[in-house]
Structures are given as C-alpha cells and as structure tokens.
C-alpha positions in Angstrom: 7.5 -48.6 -32.8 10.2 -45.8 -32.8 11.8 -44.7 -36.0 15.5 -43.8 -36.1 15.9 -40.2 -37.4 17.3 -40.3 -41.0 18.4 -36.6 -41.4 19.3 -33.6 -39.3 15.8 -32.2 -40.0 14.3 -35.3 -38.3 16.5 -34.7 -35.2 15.5 -31.1 -34.6 12.1 -30.4 -33.1 10.5 -26.9 -32.9 7.7 -26.1 -30.4 5.9 -22.7 -30.5 3.7 -21.1 -27.9 1.9 -18.0 -29.1 0.3 -15.4 -26.8 -1.9 -12.4 -27.4 -0.5 -9.2 -25.9 -3.6 -7.3 -25.0 -1.8 -4.5 -23.2 0.2 -3.6 -26.4 -2.8 -4.0 -28.8 -5.5 -1.6 -29.9 -8.6 -2.6 -31.8 -9.2 1.1 -32.6 -5.8 1.3 -34.3 -6.1 -2.2 -36.0 -3.0 -3.2 -34.0 -2.9 -6.7 -32.6 0.3 -7.7 -31.0 1.3 -11.4 -30.4 4.4 -12.8 -28.8 5.6 -16.3 -29.6 8.1 -18.4 -27.6 10.0 -20.9 -29.7 11.9 -23.8 -28.2 14.3 -25.6 -30.6 15.3 -29.1 -29.4 18.4 -30.8 -30.8 17.9 -34.5 -30.6 20.9 -35.3 -32.8 24.4 -36.4 -31.7 25.9 -33.3 -33.3 26.0 -29.6 -32.6 24.0 -27.4 -35.0 24.0 -23.7 -35.5 20.9 -21.7 -36.5 22.0 -19.3 -39.2 18.8 -17.7 -40.6 15.0 -17.6 -40.2 12.1 -17.3 -42.6 8.5 -16.5 -41.6 5.3 -16.3 -43.6 2.6 -14.4 -41.7 -0.9 -14.7 -43.1 -3.3 -12.2 -41.6 -7.1 -12.8 -41.2 -7.5 -10.2 -44.0 -5.6 -12.4 -46.4 -2.6 -10.1 -46.4 0.7 -12.1 -46.4 4.0 -10.8 -45.0 7.3 -12.6 -45.4 10.2 -12.0 -43.0 13.7 -13.2 -43.6 16.8 -12.5 -41.6 20.0 -13.7 -40.0 19.6 -15.8 -36.8 16.9 -15.0 -34.2 16.7 -12.2 -31.7 20.1 -11.0 -32.8 21.8 -14.4 -32.3 22.9 -17.3 -34.4 22.9 -19.8 -31.6 24.9 -23.0 -31.4 22.7 -25.9 -30.0 24.6 -28.9 -28.7 23.5 -32.5 -28.7 20.6 -32.9 -26.4 20.3 -29.2 -25.8 17.5 -26.7 -26.4 17.4 -23.0 -27.3 14.4 -20.8 -26.4 13.6 -17.3 -27.4 10.6 -15.0 -27.6 9.7 -12.6 -30.4 6.7 -10.7 -31.6 4.4 -10.2 -34.6 2.0 -7.3 -35.1 -1.1 -8.0 -37.2 -3.9 -5.7 -38.5 -6.6 -8.0 -37.2 -7.2 -10.4 -34.3 -6.4 -13.6 -36.2 -3.5 -14.9 -38.2 -1.3 -17.8 -39.0 2.5 -18.0 -39.0 4.7 -20.7 -40.5 8.3 -20.8 -41.7 11.6 -22.4 -40.9 15.2 -22.1 -40.0 18.4 -22.6 -42.0 20.8 -24.5 -39.8 24.3 -26.0 -40.3 25.7 -29.2 -38.9 28.8 -27.9 -37.4 30.8 -31.1 -37.9 30.2 -31.5 -41.6 29.3 -27.8 -42.4 26.3 -29.1 -44.3 23.3 -26.7 -44.3 19.8 -28.0 -43.8 16.3 -26.6 -43.4 14.0 -27.1 -40.4 10.4 -26.4 -41.1 8.1 -24.8 -38.5 4.5 -26.0 -38.8 1.8 -23.4 -39.1 0.6 -22.0 -35.8 -2.4 -19.8 -35.0 -2.3 -16.3 -33.6 -5.7 -15.4 -32.2 -6.9 -12.7 -29.8 -9.4 -13.4 -27.1 -12.8 -14.8 -28.1 -11.7 -15.6 -31.6 -13.0 -18.8 -33.0 -11.9 -18.4 -36.6 
C-alpha cells in the first residue's frame, strides 16, 4: 500500500554515497579524506529551493564537528517537480571511521514556506574498517 506524501519533507528524498579518498589521505598525519555524493530527489508537484545545509560529523574518536552554511557547493539550487540535484563534497576526519548526518533548509517556491529535510546518518569508513 502506497501512502500519499503529507508534507514537503515527505516528498523530498536524499541519497548519499560516501567514498574513501585513499590518494588524499595519510594515516601518518591522521588525515582521512572522504567524498560523499548527495542526490536530492524532488517528488513533489512544486519547485523547491535548497537554502542552507547543516552537518554533524562524529569521528571515531568521539569528536563532533558541526558545519552550517548557505546552500551546497556554492549554490542554492532550484529543484523542479520530478527533478534531481546531485553534488559531491568532502569531509576530512582524524581517524578512519566516522558518521555524518544533518539536513537541508529548503523553501517551497510557490508558498515561500521554509521546511527542513533530514539526512539520515551515513557511515564514513576507510578500507578494512569493520567498526
């Protein structure tokens, strides 16, 4: 049985694909670089604009870093009905394992109503990490 989305949040889906960047990382320097590709799917009948992002990065050491800013990768993209927006960014950790989670502040362009879209936690892990 399919449910009808009840709010803009239900109509926006976010997929994340993390990847370890071995060539940019150095265990000797406690520098572990990860890229993550985010795809935002607009399943609503309205255009939305992504205005801001918020990330919480929890490193394997327990250290927590919060990142907030306008848009993503220098853009505040407009995503039309049925469209997707994809971008790739990076996170640098002090160990080979971490978790990111967060969300986006968007606005329904027709009503100008802002809403939040949560991004479920996703794991960042270097090779051979089972943590």
